Structures are given as C-alpha cells and as structure tokens.
PDB file with one MODEL, atoms N, CA, C and O in Angstrom:
MODEL        1
ATOM      1  N   MET A   1      19.587   1.984  -8.205  1.00  0.00           N
ATOM      2  CA  MET A   1      18.470   2.090  -9.121  1.00  0.00           C
ATOM      3  C   MET A   1      17.411   1.041  -8.824  1.00  0.00           C
ATOM      4  O   MET A   1      16.216   1.301  -8.964  1.00  0.00           O
ATOM      5  N   GLU A   2      17.850  -0.153  -8.412  1.00  0.00           N
ATOM      6  CA  GLU A   2      16.884  -1.201  -8.098  1.00  0.00           C
ATOM      7  C   GLU A   2      16.017  -0.807  -6.913  1.00  0.00           C
ATOM      8  O   GLU A   2      14.825  -1.115  -6.886  1.00  0.00           O
ATOM      9  N   MET A   3      16.606  -0.127  -5.934  1.00  0.00           N
ATOM     10  CA  MET A   3      15.840   0.314  -4.765  1.00  0.00           C
ATOM     11  C   MET A   3      14.740   1.280  -5.189  1.00  0.00           C
ATOM     12  O   MET A   3      13.620   1.203  -4.685  1.00  0.00           O
ATOM     13  N   PHE A   4      15.046   2.174  -6.098  1.00  0.00           N
ATOM     14  CA  PHE A   4      14.065   3.129  -6.588  1.00  0.00           C
ATOM     15  C   PHE A   4      12.901   2.412  -7.270  1.00  0.00           C
ATOM     16  O   PHE A   4      11.743   2.778  -7.072  1.00  0.00           O
ATOM     17  N   ILE A   5      13.202   1.411  -8.056  1.00  0.00           N
ATOM     18  CA  ILE A   5      12.163   0.653  -8.760  1.00  0.00           C
ATOM     19  C   ILE A   5      11.275  -0.081  -7.764  1.00  0.00           C
ATOM     20  O   ILE A   5      10.053  -0.084  -7.908  1.00  0.00           O
ATOM     21  N   ILE A   6      11.877  -0.700  -6.758  1.00  0.00           N
ATOM     22  CA  ILE A   6      11.116  -1.420  -5.744  1.00  0.00           C
ATOM     23  C   ILE A   6      10.206  -0.461  -4.981  1.00  0.00           C
ATOM     24  O   ILE A   6       9.037  -0.773  -4.751  1.00  0.00           O
ATOM     25  N   LEU A   7      10.721   0.692  -4.590  1.00  0.00           N
ATOM     26  CA  LEU A   7       9.901   1.680  -3.886  1.00  0.00           C
ATOM     27  C   LEU A   7       8.747   2.159  -4.759  1.00  0.00           C
ATOM     28  O   LEU A   7       7.627   2.332  -4.278  1.00  0.00           O
ATOM     29  N   LEU A   8       9.021   2.370  -6.029  1.00  0.00           N
ATOM     30  CA  LEU A   8       7.978   2.801  -6.962  1.00  0.00           C
ATOM     31  C   LEU A   8       6.903   1.731  -7.116  1.00  0.00           C
ATOM     32  O   LEU A   8       5.716   2.054  -7.162  1.00  0.00           O
ATOM     33  N   VAL A   9       7.300   0.470  -7.195  1.00  0.00           N
ATOM     34  CA  VAL A   9       6.341  -0.634  -7.287  1.00  0.00           C
ATOM     35  C   VAL A   9       5.471  -0.682  -6.033  1.00  0.00           C
ATOM     36  O   VAL A   9       4.261  -0.883  -6.131  1.00  0.00           O
ATOM     37  N   GLN A  10       6.066  -0.500  -4.868  1.00  0.00           N
ATOM     38  CA  GLN A  10       5.311  -0.525  -3.618  1.00  0.00           C
ATOM     39  C   GLN A  10       4.321   0.630  -3.539  1.00  0.00           C
ATOM     40  O   GLN A  10       3.179   0.439  -3.120  1.00  0.00           O
ATOM     41  N   ILE A  11       4.739   1.811  -3.932  1.00  0.00           N
ATOM     42  CA  ILE A  11       3.863   2.977  -3.881  1.00  0.00           C
ATOM     43  C   ILE A  11       2.699   2.829  -4.867  1.00  0.00           C
ATOM     44  O   ILE A  11       1.550   3.099  -4.520  1.00  0.00           O
ATOM     45  N   ILE A  12       3.000   2.404  -6.082  1.00  0.00           N
ATOM     46  CA  ILE A  12       1.944   2.258  -7.088  1.00  0.00           C
ATOM     47  C   ILE A  12       0.958   1.165  -6.694  1.00  0.00           C
ATOM     48  O   ILE A  12      -0.254   1.358  -6.796  1.00  0.00           O
ATOM     49  N   SER A  13       1.466   0.022  -6.247  1.00  0.00           N
ATOM     50  CA  SER A  13       0.542  -1.048  -5.850  1.00  0.00           C
ATOM     51  C   SER A  13      -0.240  -0.645  -4.604  1.00  0.00           C
ATOM     52  O   SER A  13      -1.392  -1.053  -4.452  1.00  0.00           O
ATOM     53  N   GLY A  14       0.344   0.131  -3.722  1.00  0.00           N
ATOM     54  CA  GLY A  14      -0.385   0.647  -2.564  1.00  0.00           C
ATOM     55  C   GLY A  14      -1.481   1.615  -2.972  1.00  0.00           C
ATOM     56  O   GLY A  14      -2.571   1.602  -2.401  1.00  0.00           O
ATOM     57  N   ALA A  15      -1.193   2.461  -3.967  1.00  0.00           N
ATOM     58  CA  ALA A  15      -2.214   3.389  -4.465  1.00  0.00           C
ATOM     59  C   ALA A  15      -3.384   2.630  -5.087  1.00  0.00           C
ATOM     60  O   ALA A  15      -4.542   3.009  -4.909  1.00  0.00           O
ATOM     61  N   VAL A  16      -3.083   1.574  -5.804  1.00  0.00           N
ATOM     62  CA  VAL A  16      -4.143   0.740  -6.380  1.00  0.00           C
ATOM     63  C   VAL A  16      -4.960   0.093  -5.262  1.00  0.00           C
ATOM     64  O   VAL A  16      -6.189   0.077  -5.321  1.00  0.00           O
ATOM     65  N   GLY A  17      -4.284  -0.435  -4.251  1.00  0.00           N
ATOM     66  CA  GLY A  17      -4.976  -1.031  -3.112  1.00  0.00           C
ATOM     67  C   GLY A  17      -5.824  -0.015  -2.369  1.00  0.00           C
ATOM     68  O   GLY A  17      -6.928  -0.330  -1.926  1.00  0.00           O
ATOM     69  N   GLY A  18      -5.317   1.202  -2.232  1.00  0.00           N
ATOM     70  CA  GLY A  18      -6.086   2.266  -1.577  1.00  0.00           C
ATOM     71  C   GLY A  18      -7.338   2.612  -2.345  1.00  0.00           C
ATOM     72  O   GLY A  18      -8.385   2.855  -1.745  1.00  0.00           O
ATOM     73  N   ASN A  19      -7.251   2.641  -3.662  1.00  0.00           N
ATOM     74  CA  ASN A  19      -8.432   2.927  -4.463  1.00  0.00           C
ATOM     75  C   ASN A  19      -9.410   1.764  -4.454  1.00  0.00           C
ATOM     76  O   ASN A  19     -10.618   1.972  -4.568  1.00  0.00           O
ATOM     77  N   LEU A  20      -8.906   0.544  -4.320  1.00  0.00           N
ATOM     78  CA  LEU A  20      -9.819  -0.599  -4.160  1.00  0.00           C
ATOM     79  C   LEU A  20     -10.568  -0.496  -2.838  1.00  0.00           C
ATOM     80  O   LEU A  20     -11.764  -0.783  -2.778  1.00  0.00           O
ATOM     81  N   ALA A  21      -9.877  -0.092  -1.784  1.00  0.00           N
ATOM     82  CA  ALA A  21     -10.538   0.091  -0.492  1.00  0.00           C
ATOM     83  C   ALA A  21     -11.541   1.232  -0.562  1.00  0.00           C
ATOM     84  O   ALA A  21     -12.550   1.216   0.143  1.00  0.00           O
ATOM     85  N   GLY A  22     -11.277   2.210  -1.398  1.00  0.00           N
ATOM     86  CA  GLY A  22     -12.177   3.341  -1.556  1.00  0.00           C
ATOM     87  C   GLY A  22     -13.464   3.003  -2.276  1.00  0.00           C
ATOM     88  O   GLY A  22     -14.368   3.836  -2.348  1.00  0.00           O
ATOM     89  N   MET A  23     -13.565   1.807  -2.808  1.00  0.00           N
ATOM     90  CA  MET A  23     -14.793   1.399  -3.483  1.00  0.00           C
ATOM     91  C   MET A  23     -15.863   0.972  -2.482  1.00  0.00           C
ATOM     92  O   MET A  23     -16.981   0.640  -2.877  1.00  0.00           O
ATOM     93  N   THR A  24     -15.533   0.978  -1.195  1.00  0.00           N
ATOM     94  CA  THR A  24     -16.488   0.627  -0.150  1.00  0.00           C
ATOM     95  C   THR A  24     -17.087   1.910   0.429  1.00  0.00           C
ATOM     96  O   THR A  24     -16.846   3.003  -0.084  1.00  0.00           O
ATOM     97  N   LYS A  25     -17.856   1.769   1.486  1.00  0.00           N
ATOM     98  CA  LYS A  25     -18.444   2.934   2.150  1.00  0.00           C
ATOM     99  C   LYS A  25     -17.380   3.805   2.819  1.00  0.00           C
ATOM    100  O   LYS A  25     -17.649   4.959   3.152  1.00  0.00           O
ATOM    101  N   GLN A  26     -16.189   3.270   3.016  1.00  0.00           N
ATOM    102  CA  GLN A  26     -15.135   3.998   3.700  1.00  0.00           C
ATOM    103  C   GLN A  26     -14.298   4.871   2.770  1.00  0.00           C
ATOM    104  O   GLN A  26     -13.160   5.199   3.106  1.00  0.00           O
ATOM    105  N   SER A  27     -14.822   5.250   1.628  1.00  0.00           N
ATOM    106  CA  SER A  27     -14.066   6.061   0.677  1.00  0.00           C
ATOM    107  C   SER A  27     -13.765   7.437   1.252  1.00  0.00           C
ATOM    108  O   SER A  27     -14.605   8.048   1.912  1.00  0.00           O
ATOM    109  N   LEU A  28     -12.571   7.906   0.994  1.00  0.00           N
ATOM    110  CA  LEU A  28     -12.134   9.223   1.442  1.00  0.00           C
ATOM    111  C   LEU A  28     -11.996  10.193   0.274  1.00  0.00           C
ATOM    112  O   LEU A  28     -11.549  11.324   0.461  1.00  0.00           O
ATOM    113  N   GLY A  29     -12.366   9.771  -0.903  1.00  0.00           N
ATOM    114  CA  GLY A  29     -12.154  10.557  -2.109  1.00  0.00           C
ATOM    115  C   GLY A  29     -10.951  10.002  -2.851  1.00  0.00           C
ATOM    116  O   GLY A  29     -10.048   9.425  -2.244  1.00  0.00           O
ATOM    117  N   THR A  30     -10.943  10.175  -4.146  1.00  0.00           N
ATOM    118  CA  THR A  30      -9.910   9.567  -4.973  1.00  0.00           C
ATOM    119  C   THR A  30      -8.501   9.996  -4.577  1.00  0.00           C
ATOM    120  O   THR A  30      -7.604   9.159  -4.474  1.00  0.00           O
ATOM    121  N   GLY A  31      -8.304  11.276  -4.357  1.00  0.00           N
ATOM    122  CA  GLY A  31      -6.971  11.774  -4.030  1.00  0.00           C
ATOM    123  C   GLY A  31      -6.438  11.234  -2.716  1.00  0.00           C
ATOM    124  O   GLY A  31      -5.293  10.791  -2.631  1.00  0.00           O
ATOM    125  N   LEU A  32      -7.281  11.278  -1.690  1.00  0.00           N
ATOM    126  CA  LEU A  32      -6.846  10.801  -0.380  1.00  0.00           C
ATOM    127  C   LEU A  32      -6.705   9.286  -0.353  1.00  0.00           C
ATOM    128  O   LEU A  32      -5.813   8.763   0.315  1.00  0.00           O
ATOM    129  N   ASN A  33      -7.575   8.569  -1.072  1.00  0.00           N
ATOM    130  CA  ASN A  33      -7.426   7.112  -1.187  1.00  0.00           C
ATOM    131  C   ASN A  33      -6.076   6.772  -1.808  1.00  0.00           C
ATOM    132  O   ASN A  33      -5.380   5.871  -1.340  1.00  0.00           O
ATOM    133  N   THR A  34      -5.713   7.490  -2.856  1.00  0.00           N
ATOM    134  CA  THR A  34      -4.451   7.236  -3.549  1.00  0.00           C
ATOM    135  C   THR A  34      -3.260   7.569  -2.656  1.00  0.00           C
ATOM    136  O   THR A  34      -2.300   6.802  -2.586  1.00  0.00           O
ATOM    137  N   LEU A  35      -3.321   8.706  -1.977  1.00  0.00           N
ATOM    138  CA  LEU A  35      -2.223   9.134  -1.114  1.00  0.00           C
ATOM    139  C   LEU A  35      -2.025   8.171   0.056  1.00  0.00           C
ATOM    140  O   LEU A  35      -0.909   7.714   0.301  1.00  0.00           O
ATOM    141  N   LEU A  36      -3.099   7.863   0.775  1.00  0.00           N
ATOM    142  CA  LEU A  36      -2.975   6.936   1.899  1.00  0.00           C
ATOM    143  C   LEU A  36      -2.586   5.543   1.433  1.00  0.00           C
ATOM    144  O   LEU A  36      -1.824   4.852   2.110  1.00  0.00           O
ATOM    145  N   GLY A  37      -3.099   5.129   0.291  1.00  0.00           N
ATOM    146  CA  GLY A  37      -2.725   3.835  -0.259  1.00  0.00           C
ATOM    147  C   GLY A  37      -1.239   3.760  -0.571  1.00  0.00           C
ATOM    148  O   GLY A  37      -0.590   2.754  -0.284  1.00  0.00           O
ATOM    149  N   GLY A  38      -0.700   4.820  -1.157  1.00  0.00           N
ATOM    150  CA  GLY A  38       0.726   4.856  -1.452  1.00  0.00           C
ATOM    151  C   GLY A  38       1.579   4.776  -0.196  1.00  0.00           C
ATOM    152  O   GLY A  38       2.587   4.070  -0.162  1.00  0.00           O
ATOM    153  N   VAL A  39       1.169   5.504   0.835  1.00  0.00           N
ATOM    154  CA  VAL A  39       1.909   5.471   2.111  1.00  0.00           C
ATOM    155  C   VAL A  39       1.826   4.080   2.741  1.00  0.00           C
ATOM    156  O   VAL A  39       2.837   3.525   3.173  1.00  0.00           O
ATOM    157  N   GLY A  40       0.616   3.524   2.789  1.00  0.00           N
ATOM    158  CA  GLY A  40       0.454   2.182   3.361  1.00  0.00           C
ATOM    159  C   GLY A  40       1.206   1.132   2.572  1.00  0.00           C
ATOM    160  O   GLY A  40       1.781   0.207   3.145  1.00  0.00           O
ATOM    161  N   GLY A  41       1.202   1.275   1.247  1.00  0.00           N
ATOM    162  CA  GLY A  41       1.938   0.342   0.405  1.00  0.00           C
ATOM    163  C   GLY A  41       3.434   0.406   0.641  1.00  0.00           C
ATOM    164  O   GLY A  41       4.113  -0.620   0.672  1.00  0.00           O
ATOM    165  N   LEU A  42       3.938   1.605   0.806  1.00  0.00           N
ATOM    166  CA  LEU A  42       5.368   1.772   1.062  1.00  0.00           C
ATOM    167  C   LEU A  42       5.757   1.169   2.406  1.00  0.00           C
ATOM    168  O   LEU A  42       6.768   0.475   2.512  1.00  0.00           O
ATOM    169  N   VAL A  43       4.953   1.435   3.429  1.00  0.00           N
ATOM    170  CA  VAL A  43       5.287   0.938   4.770  1.00  0.00           C
ATOM    171  C   VAL A  43       5.216  -0.586   4.823  1.00  0.00           C
ATOM    172  O   VAL A  43       6.184  -1.235   5.220  1.00  0.00           O
ATOM    173  N   LEU A  44       4.078  -1.165   4.427  1.00  0.00           N
ATOM    174  CA  LEU A  44       3.965  -2.620   4.505  1.00  0.00           C
ATOM    175  C   LEU A  44       4.867  -3.304   3.486  1.00  0.00           C
ATOM    176  O   LEU A  44       5.359  -4.403   3.740  1.00  0.00           O
ATOM    177  N   GLY A  45       5.090  -2.678   2.347  1.00  0.00           N
ATOM    178  CA  GLY A  45       6.008  -3.246   1.359  1.00  0.00           C
ATOM    179  C   GLY A  45       7.412  -3.371   1.909  1.00  0.00           C
ATOM    180  O   GLY A  45       8.094  -4.363   1.652  1.00  0.00           O
ATOM    181  N   GLN A  46       7.856  -2.367   2.671  1.00  0.00           N
ATOM    182  CA  GLN A  46       9.184  -2.432   3.283  1.00  0.00           C
ATOM    183  C   GLN A  46       9.239  -3.493   4.371  1.00  0.00           C
ATOM    184  O   GLN A  46      10.251  -4.176   4.527  1.00  0.00           O
ATOM    185  N   ILE A  47       8.152  -3.632   5.122  1.00  0.00           N
ATOM    186  CA  ILE A  47       8.108  -4.667   6.160  1.00  0.00           C
ATOM    187  C   ILE A  47       8.175  -6.054   5.529  1.00  0.00           C
ATOM    188  O   ILE A  47       8.911  -6.921   6.000  1.00  0.00           O
ATOM    189  N   VAL A  48       7.407  -6.261   4.463  1.00  0.00           N
ATOM    190  CA  VAL A  48       7.421  -7.557   3.780  1.00  0.00           C
ATOM    191  C   VAL A  48       8.794  -7.827   3.181  1.00  0.00           C
ATOM    192  O   VAL A  48       9.276  -8.958   3.233  1.00  0.00           O
ATOM    193  N   SER A  49       9.428  -6.809   2.616  1.00  0.00           N
ATOM    194  CA  SER A  49      10.772  -6.976   2.061  1.00  0.00           C
ATOM    195  C   SER A  49      11.763  -7.407   3.135  1.00  0.00           C
ATOM    196  O   SER A  49      12.609  -8.271   2.903  1.00  0.00           O
ATOM    197  N   ALA A  50      11.651  -6.802   4.304  1.00  0.00           N
ATOM    198  CA  ALA A  50      12.557  -7.159   5.393  1.00  0.00           C
ATOM    199  C   ALA A  50      12.294  -8.577   5.897  1.00  0.00           C
ATOM    200  O   ALA A  50      13.230  -9.309   6.217  1.00  0.00           O
ATOM    201  N   LEU A  51      11.023  -8.959   5.965  1.00  0.00           N
ATOM    202  CA  LEU A  51      10.686 -10.292   6.454  1.00  0.00           C
ATOM    203  C   LEU A  51      11.052 -11.400   5.471  1.00  0.00           C
ATOM    204  O   LEU A  51      11.378 -12.515   5.876  1.00  0.00           O
ATOM    205  N   THR A  52      10.995 -11.086   4.179  1.00  0.00           N
ATOM    206  CA  THR A  52      11.313 -12.102   3.180  1.00  0.00           C
ATOM    207  C   THR A  52      12.805 -12.176   2.875  1.00  0.00           C
ATOM    208  O   THR A  52      13.231 -13.006   2.073  1.00  0.00           O
ATOM    209  N   GLY A  53      13.583 -11.336   3.493  1.00  0.00           N
ATOM    210  CA  GLY A  53      15.029 -11.415   3.327  1.00  0.00           C
ATOM    211  C   GLY A  53      15.588 -10.623   2.168  1.00  0.00           C
ATOM    212  O   GLY A  53      16.733 -10.838   1.772  1.00  0.00           O
ATOM    213  N   THR A  54      14.813  -9.718   1.620  1.00  0.00           N
ATOM    214  CA  THR A  54      15.319  -8.865   0.545  1.00  0.00           C
ATOM    215  C   THR A  54      15.163  -7.395   0.922  1.00  0.00           C
ATOM    216  O   THR A  54      14.538  -6.636   0.182  1.00  0.00           O
ATOM    217  N   PRO A  55      15.718  -6.982   2.060  1.00  0.00           N
ATOM    218  CA  PRO A  55      15.585  -5.579   2.441  1.00  0.00           C
ATOM    219  C   PRO A  55      16.300  -4.670   1.450  1.00  0.00           C
ATOM    220  O   PRO A  55      17.414  -4.956   1.010  1.00  0.00           O
ATOM    221  N   GLY A  56      15.653  -3.596   1.116  1.00  0.00           N
ATOM    222  CA  GLY A  56      16.261  -2.657   0.190  1.00  0.00           C
ATOM    223  C   GLY A  56      16.123  -3.043  -1.259  1.00  0.00           C
ATOM    224  O   GLY A  56      16.674  -2.354  -2.116  1.00  0.00           O
ATOM    225  N   GLY A  57      15.426  -4.092  -1.575  1.00  0.00           N
ATOM    226  CA  GLY A  57      15.230  -4.466  -2.966  1.00  0.00           C
ATOM    227  C   GLY A  57      16.527  -4.808  -3.663  1.00  0.00           C
ATOM    228  O   GLY A  57      16.861  -4.204  -4.683  1.00  0.00           O
ATOM    229  N   GLU A  58      17.258  -5.759  -3.134  1.00  0.00           N
ATOM    230  CA  GLU A  58      18.570  -6.093  -3.671  1.00  0.00           C
ATOM    231  C   GLU A  58      18.514  -6.815  -5.002  1.00  0.00           C
ATOM    232  O   GLU A  58      19.521  -6.872  -5.708  1.00  0.00           O
ATOM    233  N   ALA A  59      17.371  -7.365  -5.365  1.00  0.00           N
ATOM    234  CA  ALA A  59      17.267  -8.101  -6.613  1.00  0.00           C
ATOM    235  C   ALA A  59      15.926  -7.801  -7.262  1.00  0.00           C
ATOM    236  O   ALA A  59      14.941  -7.528  -6.576  1.00  0.00           O
ATOM    237  N   LEU A  60      15.896  -7.851  -8.562  1.00  0.00           N
ATOM    238  CA  LEU A  60      14.655  -7.617  -9.295  1.00  0.00           C
ATOM    239  C   LEU A  60      14.200  -8.907  -9.954  1.00  0.00           C
ATOM    240  O   LEU A  60      14.019  -8.951 -11.171  1.00  0.00           O
ATOM    241  N   ASP A  61      14.016  -9.944  -9.175  1.00  0.00           N
ATOM    242  CA  ASP A  61      13.496 -11.187  -9.726  1.00  0.00           C
ATOM    243  C   ASP A  61      11.981 -11.237  -9.516  1.00  0.00           C
ATOM    244  O   ASP A  61      11.409 -10.354  -8.876  1.00  0.00           O
ATOM    245  N   VAL A  62      11.348 -12.255 -10.047  1.00  0.00           N
ATOM    246  CA  VAL A  62       9.894 -12.355 -10.026  1.00  0.00           C
ATOM    247  C   VAL A  62       9.363 -12.439  -8.592  1.00  0.00           C
ATOM    248  O   VAL A  62       8.356 -11.810  -8.268  1.00  0.00           O
ATOM    249  N   ALA A  63      10.024 -13.198  -7.745  1.00  0.00           N
ATOM    250  CA  ALA A  63       9.560 -13.358  -6.368  1.00  0.00           C
ATOM    251  C   ALA A  63       9.626 -12.040  -5.605  1.00  0.00           C
ATOM    252  O   ALA A  63       8.700 -11.712  -4.863  1.00  0.00           O
ATOM    253  N   THR A  64      10.698 -11.288  -5.774  1.00  0.00           N
ATOM    254  CA  THR A  64      10.846 -10.020  -5.070  1.00  0.00           C
ATOM    255  C   THR A  64       9.810  -9.015  -5.528  1.00  0.00           C
ATOM    256  O   THR A  64       9.152  -8.380  -4.704  1.00  0.00           O
ATOM    257  N   VAL A  65       9.660  -8.867  -6.826  1.00  0.00           N
ATOM    258  CA  VAL A  65       8.691  -7.911  -7.353  1.00  0.00           C
ATOM    259  C   VAL A  65       7.274  -8.339  -6.982  1.00  0.00           C
ATOM    260  O   VAL A  65       6.445  -7.494  -6.644  1.00  0.00           O
ATOM    261  N   GLY A  66       6.987  -9.625  -7.040  1.00  0.00           N
ATOM    262  CA  GLY A  66       5.669 -10.121  -6.665  1.00  0.00           C
ATOM    263  C   GLY A  66       5.346  -9.864  -5.211  1.00  0.00           C
ATOM    264  O   GLY A  66       4.235  -9.445  -4.884  1.00  0.00           O
ATOM    265  N   SER A  67       6.308 -10.112  -4.333  1.00  0.00           N
ATOM    266  CA  SER A  67       6.050  -9.872  -2.912  1.00  0.00           C
ATOM    267  C   SER A  67       5.884  -8.384  -2.631  1.00  0.00           C
ATOM    268  O   SER A  67       5.119  -8.004  -1.744  1.00  0.00           O
ATOM    269  N   ASN A  68       6.586  -7.547  -3.370  1.00  0.00           N
ATOM    270  CA  ASN A  68       6.426  -6.109  -3.195  1.00  0.00           C
ATOM    271  C   ASN A  68       5.072  -5.623  -3.715  1.00  0.00           C
ATOM    272  O   ASN A  68       4.480  -4.713  -3.135  1.00  0.00           O
ATOM    273  N   ILE A  69       4.588  -6.212  -4.784  1.00  0.00           N
ATOM    274  CA  ILE A  69       3.273  -5.851  -5.304  1.00  0.00           C
ATOM    275  C   ILE A  69       2.189  -6.266  -4.309  1.00  0.00           C
ATOM    276  O   ILE A  69       1.291  -5.483  -4.000  1.00  0.00           O
ATOM    277  N   VAL A  70       2.278  -7.490  -3.816  1.00  0.00           N
ATOM    278  CA  VAL A  70       1.274  -7.978  -2.861  1.00  0.00           C
ATOM    279  C   VAL A  70       1.354  -7.189  -1.551  1.00  0.00           C
ATOM    280  O   VAL A  70       0.332  -6.729  -1.042  1.00  0.00           O
ATOM    281  N   GLY A  71       2.543  -7.033  -1.015  1.00  0.00           N
ATOM    282  CA  GLY A  71       2.699  -6.292   0.237  1.00  0.00           C
ATOM    283  C   GLY A  71       2.254  -4.844   0.114  1.00  0.00           C
ATOM    284  O   GLY A  71       1.584  -4.316   1.001  1.00  0.00           O
ATOM    285  N   GLY A  72       2.625  -4.208  -0.982  1.00  0.00           N
ATOM    286  CA  GLY A  72       2.209  -2.828  -1.199  1.00  0.00           C
ATOM    287  C   GLY A  72       0.710  -2.692  -1.383  1.00  0.00           C
ATOM    288  O   GLY A  72       0.091  -1.787  -0.823  1.00  0.00           O
ATOM    289  N   GLY A  73       0.130  -3.580  -2.159  1.00  0.00           N
ATOM    290  CA  GLY A  73      -1.314  -3.528  -2.395  1.00  0.00           C
ATOM    291  C   GLY A  73      -2.118  -3.756  -1.136  1.00  0.00           C
ATOM    292  O   GLY A  73      -3.082  -3.038  -0.869  1.00  0.00           O
ATOM    293  N   VAL A  74      -1.729  -4.750  -0.364  1.00  0.00           N
ATOM    294  CA  VAL A  74      -2.435  -5.043   0.888  1.00  0.00           C
ATOM    295  C   VAL A  74      -2.240  -3.908   1.892  1.00  0.00           C
ATOM    296  O   VAL A  74      -3.180  -3.518   2.585  1.00  0.00           O
ATOM    297  N   GLY A  75      -1.027  -3.383   1.966  1.00  0.00           N
ATOM    298  CA  GLY A  75      -0.769  -2.279   2.887  1.00  0.00           C
ATOM    299  C   GLY A  75      -1.596  -1.052   2.548  1.00  0.00           C
ATOM    300  O   GLY A  75      -2.152  -0.410   3.439  1.00  0.00           O
ATOM    301  N   GLY A  76      -1.681  -0.725   1.268  1.00  0.00           N
ATOM    302  CA  GLY A  76      -2.496   0.405   0.846  1.00  0.00           C
ATOM    303  C   GLY A  76      -3.968   0.190   1.108  1.00  0.00           C
ATOM    304  O   GLY A  76      -4.669   1.102   1.546  1.00  0.00           O
ATOM    305  N   LEU A  77      -4.433  -1.003   0.844  1.00  0.00           N
ATOM    306  CA  LEU A  77      -5.834  -1.341   1.073  1.00  0.00           C
ATOM    307  C   LEU A  77      -6.182  -1.240   2.548  1.00  0.00           C
ATOM    308  O   LEU A  77      -7.187  -0.630   2.913  1.00  0.00           O
ATOM    309  N   VAL A  78      -5.353  -1.836   3.396  1.00  0.00           N
ATOM    310  CA  VAL A  78      -5.645  -1.870   4.828  1.00  0.00           C
ATOM    311  C   VAL A  78      -5.599  -0.468   5.435  1.00  0.00           C
ATOM    312  O   VAL A  78      -6.513  -0.088   6.167  1.00  0.00           O
ATOM    313  N   LEU A  79      -4.561   0.300   5.148  1.00  0.00           N
ATOM    314  CA  LEU A  79      -4.451   1.634   5.741  1.00  0.00           C
ATOM    315  C   LEU A  79      -5.615   2.517   5.304  1.00  0.00           C
ATOM    316  O   LEU A  79      -6.205   3.212   6.130  1.00  0.00           O
ATOM    317  N   THR A  80      -5.946   2.498   4.033  1.00  0.00           N
ATOM    318  CA  THR A  80      -7.048   3.326   3.544  1.00  0.00           C
ATOM    319  C   THR A  80      -8.371   2.893   4.157  1.00  0.00           C
ATOM    320  O   THR A  80      -9.177   3.736   4.549  1.00  0.00           O
ATOM    321  N   TRP A  81      -8.602   1.591   4.242  1.00  0.00           N
ATOM    322  CA  TRP A  81      -9.852   1.106   4.810  1.00  0.00           C
ATOM    323  C   TRP A  81      -9.968   1.472   6.285  1.00  0.00           C
ATOM    324  O   TRP A  81     -11.035   1.888   6.737  1.00  0.00           O
ATOM    325  N   VAL A  82      -8.883   1.320   7.040  1.00  0.00           N
ATOM    326  CA  VAL A  82      -8.915   1.622   8.476  1.00  0.00           C
ATOM    327  C   VAL A  82      -9.176   3.111   8.705  1.00  0.00           C
ATOM    328  O   VAL A  82     -10.007   3.469   9.539  1.00  0.00           O
ATOM    329  N   ILE A  83      -8.481   3.975   7.980  1.00  0.00           N
ATOM    330  CA  ILE A  83      -8.686   5.416   8.137  1.00  0.00           C
ATOM    331  C   ILE A  83     -10.118   5.789   7.741  1.00  0.00           C
ATOM    332  O   ILE A  83     -10.758   6.590   8.422  1.00  0.00           O
ATOM    333  N   GLY A  84     -10.619   5.218   6.652  1.00  0.00           N
ATOM    334  CA  GLY A  84     -11.994   5.475   6.234  1.00  0.00           C
ATOM    335  C   GLY A  84     -13.004   4.982   7.251  1.00  0.00           C
ATOM    336  O   GLY A  84     -14.012   5.645   7.495  1.00  0.00           O
ATOM    337  N   PHE A  85     -12.749   3.828   7.845  1.00  0.00           N
ATOM    338  CA  PHE A  85     -13.635   3.267   8.869  1.00  0.00           C
ATOM    339  C   PHE A  85     -13.683   4.187  10.087  1.00  0.00           C
ATOM    340  O   PHE A  85     -14.757   4.472  10.619  1.00  0.00           O
ATOM    341  N   ILE A  86     -12.515   4.645  10.521  1.00  0.00           N
ATOM    342  CA  ILE A  86     -12.450   5.556  11.671  1.00  0.00           C
ATOM    343  C   ILE A  86     -13.194   6.852  11.361  1.00  0.00           C
ATOM    344  O   ILE A  86     -13.945   7.359  12.194  1.00  0.00           O
ATOM    345  N   LYS A  87     -12.982   7.384  10.160  1.00  0.00           N
ATOM    346  CA  LYS A  87     -13.651   8.617   9.766  1.00  0.00           C
ATOM    347  C   LYS A  87     -15.161   8.458   9.737  1.00  0.00           C
ATOM    348  O   LYS A  87     -15.889   9.340  10.192  1.00  0.00           O
ATOM    349  N   SER A  88     -15.638   7.333   9.202  1.00  0.00           N
ATOM    350  CA  SER A  88     -17.081   7.125   9.135  1.00  0.00           C
ATOM    351  C   SER A  88     -17.688   6.947  10.520  1.00  0.00           C
ATOM    352  O   SER A  88     -18.817   7.381  10.750  1.00  0.00           O
ATOM    353  N   LYS A  89     -16.972   6.322  11.448  1.00  0.00           N
ATOM    354  CA  LYS A  89     -17.468   6.165  12.810  1.00  0.00           C
ATOM    355  C   LYS A  89     -17.479   7.493  13.565  1.00  0.00           C
ATOM    356  O   LYS A  89     -18.369   7.738  14.379  1.00  0.00           O
ATOM    357  N   MET A  90     -16.502   8.340  13.298  1.00  0.00           N
ATOM    358  CA  MET A  90     -16.471   9.646  13.946  1.00  0.00           C
ATOM    359  C   MET A  90     -17.577  10.552  13.412  1.00  0.00           C
ATOM    360  O   MET A  90     -18.130  11.354  14.163  1.00  0.00           O
ATOM    361  N   ALA A  91     -17.900  10.439  12.147  1.00  0.00           N
ATOM    362  CA  ALA A  91     -18.940  11.256  11.536  1.00  0.00           C
ATOM    363  C   ALA A  91     -20.327  10.815  11.964  1.00  0.00           C
ATOM    364  O   ALA A  91     -21.264  11.611  11.916  1.00  0.00           O
ATOM    365  N   ALA A  92     -20.479   9.572  12.380  1.00  0.00           N
ATOM    366  CA  ALA A  92     -21.786   9.032  12.766  1.00  0.00           C
ATOM    367  C   ALA A  92     -22.243   9.555  14.123  1.00  0.00           C
ATOM    368  O   ALA A  92     -23.427   9.480  14.450  1.00  0.00           O
ATOM    369  N   LYS A  93     -21.319  10.078  14.907  1.00  0.00           N
ATOM    370  CA  LYS A  93     -21.684  10.539  16.264  1.00  0.00           C
ATOM    371  C   LYS A  93     -22.271  11.907  16.244  1.00  0.00           C
ATOM    372  O   LYS A  93     -22.630  12.440  17.294  1.00  0.00           O
TER     373      LYS A  93
ENDMDL
END
C-alpha cells in the first residue's frame, strides 16, 4: 500500500509540475501538460527514490514523501518543458 501512495504522490506532483511548465510559451494544452507531467514525475520520482536509498517507497516519513514530491514535480516540469520546446521549434520551421 505504501508503494501505491508513493507512486500516486509522484504522479500528482509531476502533473502539477507539468502544468507549471505549461504556463510558458511551451504549453501543449492542459491535458497533455498533465499527462506528460505525470509520466515525467513518475520516472524522475523513481530515480530520486533509488538514489536516496528508498526504492519502492519503503517508508512514509517526511523525508521520503518530500523527496518524492520534489522529484516528481521537477520531473514533470522538465519533461513537459522539453517536449513543448521541441514542438515549438518544429512548428517554427
């Protein structure tokens, strides 16, 4: 059950990060910002979990949840911004 909660935290914080990235010129629309943000949050959130020594969300303490929120949010923001940047550069040609 803890793993499910950690994954949910990563996806939600990634979706928030994706929508924050969508506030720039690289917006892909609300739905796609949310979807890509969730995917990016999940991927980078899992990487951060593995690097911090809590793979699989073995504990629900403040440090673990905080690192998952930050990792998920940044991952969602970065993936959405990069995809939006690529899309805007392709459309400019």
